[in-house]
C-alpha positions in Angstrom: 1.6 1.4 17.4 0.1 -1.3 19.7 -2.4 -3.4 18.0 -4.5 -6.7 18.4 -7.1 -9.1 17.1 -10.3 -9.2 18.6 -12.4 -12.1 19.7 -14.9 -10.3 20.9 -18.0 -10.1 19.2 -18.1 -6.7 17.5 -21.7 -7.2 15.8 -22.7 -4.7 16.5 -20.6 -1.6 15.1 -21.1 0.0 12.1 -18.5 -0.9 9.5 -17.7 1.8 6.8 -15.9 1.1 3.7 -13.4 3.8 2.1 -15.3 5.8 -0.6 -12.8 4.8 -3.1 -13.5 1.4 -3.2 -15.6 0.4 -5.9 -19.1 -2.1 -5.9 -16.9 -5.1 -7.8 -14.2 -6.4 -4.5 -10.6 -5.3 -4.8 -8.6 -5.2 -2.1 -10.8 -2.6 0.7 -11.1 -2.9 4.7 -14.1 -1.1 6.5 -13.2 0.5 10.0 -15.7 0.4 12.5 -15.1 3.7 15.5 -15.8 2.3 18.8 -15.8 3.6 21.8 -12.1 3.5 23.2 -10.8 2.1 19.8 -11.3 1.9 16.0 -11.8 -1.4 14.2 -10.0 -2.7 11.0 -11.1 -6.0 8.8 -11.1 -7.3 5.7 -14.0 -5.6 2.8 -13.8 -9.4 2.0 -14.2 -11.7 4.9 -16.4 -10.2 7.5 -17.9 -13.5 8.2 -15.4 -14.6 10.8 -12.1 -13.6 9.4 -9.6 -11.2 11.7 -10.8 -8.0 13.4 -7.3 -5.9 14.6 -8.7 -3.4 17.5 -5.8 0.0 17.5 -6.4 3.2 20.3 -8.2 6.1 18.9 -5.2 8.1 19.1 -2.8 5.5 17.7 -5.5 5.2 14.9 -5.6 9.4 14.0 -2.1 9.6 14.4 -2.0 6.7 12.0 -3.9 8.8 9.6 -2.5 11.6 9.8 0.3 10.1 7.8 -1.3 9.0 5.8 -2.8 11.8 4.7 0.6 14.2 3.9 
């Protein structure tokens, strides 16, 4: 799997947090689907924290393994 840290602006993306994430914080990630990639970030560091970019095919493979 290839993952790279994004350096360009990702403000136009629509971010989603897991429905299992409570409102009290905790260790959560947010995910946004782009045209050619899926972006992942820490929900506690949305302003200036690192954002990772993964190809859509690689994200699909990750999710398939995670739900087994």
